[in-house]
C-alpha positions as CSV (number, residue, x, y, z in Angstrom):
1,X,48.3,-52.0,-33.7
2,X,50.3,-52.3,-36.9
3,X,53.5,-50.4,-37.3
4,X,55.7,-49.9,-40.3
5,X,58.2,-52.8,-40.2
6,X,61.8,-51.5,-39.6
7,X,63.3,-53.8,-42.2
8,X,61.4,-51.7,-44.9
9,X,63.8,-48.9,-44.1
10,X,66.6,-50.8,-45.8
11,X,64.8,-50.7,-49.2
12,X,65.7,-47.1,-50.2
13,X,69.3,-47.7,-49.1
14,X,69.6,-50.8,-51.2
15,X,68.0,-49.2,-54.3
16,X,70.3,-46.2,-54.1
17,X,73.4,-48.4,-53.8
18,X,72.4,-50.9,-56.5
19,X,71.8,-48.0,-59.0
20,X,75.2,-46.6,-58.5
21,X,74.3,-44.0,-55.9
22,X,76.0,-43.2,-52.7
23,X,75.6,-45.4,-49.7
24,X,73.6,-44.1,-46.7
25,X,73.3,-44.8,-43.0
26,X,70.3,-46.5,-41.5
27,X,68.2,-44.6,-39.0
28,X,66.3,-46.2,-36.0
29,X,64.1,-43.9,-34.0
30,X,63.5,-44.6,-30.3
31,X,60.0,-43.9,-29.2
32,X,58.7,-41.8,-32.1
33,X,55.4,-40.1,-31.5
34,X,52.6,-42.5,-32.3
35,X,54.6,-45.7,-31.9
36,X,55.9,-44.7,-28.5
37,X,52.3,-43.9,-27.4
38,X,50.7,-47.3,-28.1
39,X,51.6,-49.3,-25.0
40,X,49.5,-52.3,-25.8
41,X,49.0,-53.4,-22.2
42,X,52.5,-52.5,-21.0
43,X,53.8,-49.6,-19.1
44,X,54.9,-47.1,-21.8
45,X,58.7,-47.2,-21.0
46,X,58.6,-51.0,-21.1
47,X,56.7,-51.0,-24.4
48,X,59.2,-48.6,-25.9
49,X,62.2,-50.6,-24.8
50,X,60.8,-53.8,-26.2
51,X,59.8,-52.1,-29.5
52,X,63.2,-50.6,-30.0
53,X,64.9,-53.9,-29.3
54,X,62.7,-55.6,-31.8
55,X,63.2,-53.0,-34.4
56,X,67.0,-53.0,-34.1
57,X,67.1,-56.8,-34.2
58,X,64.9,-57.0,-37.3
59,X,66.9,-54.3,-39.1
60,X,70.2,-56.0,-38.5
61,X,68.9,-59.4,-39.4
62,X,67.2,-58.2,-42.6
63,X,70.4,-56.5,-43.8
64,X,72.5,-59.6,-43.4
65,X,70.6,-62.2,-45.2
66,X,67.2,-63.3,-46.7
67,X,64.9,-64.4,-43.9
68,X,61.4,-65.6,-43.4
69,X,58.8,-63.6,-41.6
70,X,59.2,-65.6,-38.4
71,X,62.9,-64.7,-38.1
72,X,61.9,-61.0,-38.0
73,X,59.2,-61.3,-35.3
74,X,59.6,-60.1,-31.8
75,X,57.6,-59.2,-28.7
76,X,56.2,-55.9,-30.2
77,X,57.0,-56.4,-33.9
78,X,54.8,-59.0,-35.7
79,X,55.9,-59.1,-39.3
80,X,53.9,-62.2,-40.0
81,X,50.7,-60.3,-39.2
82,X,51.5,-57.4,-41.6
83,X,50.7,-57.2,-45.3
84,X,53.0,-59.2,-47.6
85,X,55.0,-56.3,-48.8
86,X,56.1,-55.5,-45.2
87,X,58.2,-58.6,-45.1
88,X,59.9,-58.0,-48.5
89,X,63.6,-57.3,-47.7
90,X,64.7,-57.4,-51.3
91,X,66.9,-55.8,-52.6
92,X,69.4,-55.8,-49.8
93,X,72.1,-53.1,-49.1
94,X,75.5,-53.7,-50.5
95,X,77.1,-52.5,-47.2
96,X,77.9,-55.5,-45.0
97,X,77.1,-56.6,-42.4
98,X,74.7,-53.6,-42.5
99,X,74.7,-49.9,-43.1
100,X,76.0,-47.8,-40.2
101,X,73.3,-47.1,-37.7
102,X,72.5,-43.5,-36.7
103,X,70.0,-42.9,-33.9
104,X,67.9,-39.7,-34.0
105,X,66.9,-38.4,-30.6
106,X,65.4,-35.4,-28.9
107,X,67.2,-35.4,-25.6
108,X,66.4,-38.7,-23.8
109,X,69.1,-39.6,-21.4
110,X,68.5,-43.3,-22.0
111,X,69.2,-42.8,-25.7
112,X,72.7,-41.3,-24.9
113,X,73.5,-44.4,-22.8
114,X,72.1,-46.8,-25.4
115,X,74.2,-45.3,-28.3
116,X,77.3,-45.3,-26.2
117,X,76.8,-49.0,-25.4
118,X,76.2,-50.0,-29.0
119,X,78.7,-47.6,-30.5
120,X,76.0,-45.9,-32.7
121,X,75.9,-42.2,-33.9
122,X,73.6,-40.0,-31.8
123,X,71.8,-37.4,-33.8
124,X,70.1,-34.6,-31.9
125,X,67.2,-33.4,-33.9
126,X,66.5,-30.0,-32.6
127,X,64.5,-27.2,-34.3
128,X,65.7,-24.7,-31.6
129,X,69.2,-24.2,-32.7
130,X,72.7,-24.9,-31.5
131,X,72.7,-22.4,-28.6
132,X,69.8,-24.1,-26.9
133,X,71.1,-27.5,-28.0
134,X,74.4,-27.1,-26.2
135,X,73.1,-28.2,-22.8
136,X,71.7,-31.4,-24.3
137,X,75.0,-32.1,-26.2
138,X,77.0,-31.4,-23.1
139,X,74.9,-34.0,-21.3
140,X,75.5,-36.4,-24.2
141,X,79.3,-36.1,-23.9
142,X,79.1,-36.5,-20.2
143,X,77.2,-39.8,-20.7
144,X,79.8,-40.9,-23.3
145,X,82.6,-40.2,-20.8
146,X,80.8,-42.1,-18.0
147,X,80.3,-45.1,-20.4
148,X,84.1,-45.2,-21.1
149,X,83.7,-44.5,-24.8
150,X,86.0,-42.3,-26.8
151,X,85.2,-38.6,-27.5
152,X,85.3,-38.9,-31.3
153,X,83.1,-36.0,-32.6
154,X,81.8,-38.2,-35.4
155,X,79.8,-40.2,-32.9
156,X,77.5,-37.2,-32.7
157,X,75.2,-35.3,-35.1
158,X,73.1,-32.2,-34.9
159,X,70.3,-30.7,-37.0
160,X,70.6,-27.0,-37.7
161,X,68.5,-24.7,-39.9
162,X,70.6,-22.9,-42.4
163,X,69.8,-20.1,-44.9
164,X,72.5,-18.7,-47.2
165,X,72.2,-15.6,-49.4
166,X,74.5,-13.1,-51.0
167,X,74.3,-10.7,-48.1
168,X,72.9,-10.7,-44.5
169,X,70.2,-8.2,-45.5
170,X,69.1,-10.4,-48.5
171,X,68.9,-13.4,-46.2
172,X,66.3,-11.7,-44.1
173,X,64.3,-10.6,-47.1
174,X,64.3,-14.0,-48.8
175,X,64.0,-16.4,-45.9
176,X,62.2,-14.7,-43.0
177,X,58.6,-15.4,-44.2
178,X,59.4,-19.1,-44.6
179,X,61.3,-19.4,-41.3
180,X,58.5,-17.6,-39.5
181,X,55.9,-19.8,-41.1
182,X,57.8,-22.9,-40.0
183,X,58.1,-21.9,-36.4
184,X,54.6,-20.4,-36.0
185,X,52.6,-23.0,-38.1
186,X,54.5,-26.3,-38.4
187,X,55.4,-27.2,-34.9
188,X,52.0,-27.0,-33.3
189,X,51.4,-30.4,-31.6
190,X,48.5,-31.1,-29.4
191,X,49.5,-31.4,-25.7
192,X,48.2,-34.9,-25.4
193,X,50.7,-36.0,-28.1
194,X,53.5,-33.7,-27.1
195,X,53.6,-35.0,-23.5
196,X,51.7,-38.2,-23.4
197,X,52.3,-40.1,-20.1
198,X,55.4,-42.3,-20.4
199,X,56.6,-40.7,-23.7
200,X,59.5,-39.1,-21.9
201,X,61.2,-41.0,-19.1
202,X,61.2,-39.9,-15.5
203,X,65.0,-39.7,-15.6
204,X,64.8,-37.3,-18.6
205,X,62.2,-35.1,-17.0
206,X,64.2,-35.0,-13.7
207,X,67.2,-33.7,-15.7
208,X,65.2,-30.7,-16.7
209,X,65.2,-31.3,-20.4
210,X,62.3,-29.4,-22.0
211,X,60.1,-30.8,-24.8
212,X,60.4,-29.2,-28.2
213,X,56.7,-29.1,-28.9
214,X,53.6,-28.4,-26.8
215,X,52.0,-25.4,-25.1
216,X,55.2,-24.2,-23.3
217,X,57.3,-24.4,-26.4
218,X,54.6,-22.6,-28.4
219,X,54.6,-19.6,-26.0
220,X,58.3,-19.2,-26.6
221,X,58.0,-19.3,-30.4
222,X,55.2,-16.7,-30.5
223,X,57.6,-13.9,-29.4
224,X,60.2,-14.5,-32.1
225,X,61.2,-12.2,-34.9
226,X,64.1,-12.4,-37.4
227,X,66.6,-10.8,-34.9
228,X,65.7,-13.3,-32.2
229,X,65.8,-16.3,-34.6
230,X,69.4,-15.3,-35.3
231,X,70.5,-14.1,-31.9
232,X,69.2,-17.3,-30.1
233,X,70.7,-19.6,-32.8
234,X,67.4,-21.0,-34.1
235,X,68.6,-20.3,-37.6
236,X,72.1,-19.6,-39.0
237,X,71.5,-17.2,-41.8
238,X,73.3,-14.6,-43.8
239,X,76.1,-14.2,-46.4
240,X,78.4,-17.2,-47.0
241,X,81.0,-15.6,-44.7
242,X,78.5,-15.1,-41.9
243,X,77.1,-18.7,-42.2
244,X,80.6,-20.2,-42.3
245,X,81.7,-18.5,-39.1
246,X,78.5,-19.4,-37.2
247,X,78.5,-23.0,-38.4
248,X,82.1,-23.4,-37.3
249,X,81.1,-22.1,-33.9
250,X,78.1,-24.5,-33.9
251,X,80.2,-27.5,-34.8
252,X,83.0,-26.8,-32.3
253,X,80.8,-25.8,-29.4
254,X,78.6,-28.9,-29.7
255,X,81.5,-31.2,-30.7
256,X,79.7,-32.8,-33.6
257,X,81.2,-34.4,-36.6
258,X,77.9,-34.9,-38.5
259,X,76.1,-31.6,-39.2
260,X,72.7,-32.1,-40.7
261,X,71.8,-28.9,-42.5
262,X,68.1,-28.2,-42.9
263,X,67.9,-26.2,-46.1
264,X,64.3,-26.5,-47.0
265,X,62.3,-24.7,-44.4
266,X,58.6,-24.1,-43.9
267,X,56.9,-22.6,-47.0
268,X,60.2,-22.2,-48.9
269,X,59.5,-22.7,-52.7
270,X,61.5,-25.0,-54.9
271,X,63.6,-22.3,-56.6
272,X,64.6,-20.7,-53.3
273,X,65.4,-24.1,-51.8
274,X,67.6,-24.9,-54.8
275,X,69.4,-21.6,-54.4
276,X,69.9,-22.1,-50.7
277,X,71.3,-25.6,-51.3
278,X,73.6,-24.5,-54.1
279,X,75.1,-21.6,-52.1
280,X,75.6,-23.9,-49.1
281,X,77.3,-26.6,-51.2
282,X,79.6,-24.2,-53.0
283,X,80.3,-21.4,-50.6
284,X,79.9,-22.9,-47.1
285,X,80.3,-26.7,-47.0
286,X,83.9,-26.9,-48.2
287,X,85.0,-24.6,-45.4
288,X,83.4,-26.6,-42.6
289,X,83.9,-30.1,-43.8
290,X,87.2,-30.9,-42.1
291,X,87.0,-29.2,-38.7
292,X,88.0,-32.4,-36.8
293,X,91.5,-33.4,-38.2
294,X,93.0,-36.5,-36.5
295,X,89.6,-38.2,-35.9
296,X,88.4,-41.1,-38.1
297,X,84.7,-41.2,-39.0
298,X,84.0,-44.9,-38.6
299,X,80.3,-44.3,-38.9
300,X,80.3,-43.0,-42.4
301,X,78.6,-45.2,-45.1
302,X,81.1,-47.4,-46.9
303,X,82.2,-46.0,-50.3
304,X,80.1,-42.9,-50.0
305,X,81.5,-39.5,-51.0
306,X,82.0,-37.0,-48.2
């Protein structure tokens, strides 16, 4: 079945750079839902490994030079069989040999080992907050140590929902309806997709890592209110001072150099999203930007402002 060719991911990076914008990292997902559940005659783990290998190869090749379709083909990726636009790798990114590669993940042990081996950034995309995410990130750092890689915090990223207001009380009034909508309405995934056979590896399940979607996760979310969202770390919300303190705890406890703040949540309208973003940029971000002195971020896009 046709998949979106990974080399197409380079196009927005190249357009942003060529028009004078900031450079960006390239993201390669391992086993995203849908792609990871189309085994095409192979056992799912084997199909996923081959598909990821093909995607990484095509992305790196396409970033380096102009190539014909056959140079981008692999076992699972068949660019020559896709529409003409799928093989269009113009314009190319200015960053050479290619943009830094960040790998989004949801807790697979094999992804930890893979990013350590290739020296990529591992970005844990969790909607359940830093307190529940600590066990996963502790496992990641253990895998890094076993692989003999350094403990540079910038080789890790974490997604955290953040809501900033003038006061803690105002944060609840402004953001609770949209946060609650997100957790009760936007994460409902049919069990057949949430835990399709082979989607998560046996090694990951044996480690006790829980899925973020599906029936079990839904039961947990149904009991949440604003107090529990904050207490359990699902959302970091409140005044700028409150948010700064909790984000510093999040960054330090997880040992992450790349914090990915999710500032538009659920049913949040444009004006509130802009306000949240502005308050975060002015009142929070400058205070949590340099929490890892002495470490060099060698995974940051070349020439991009921090």
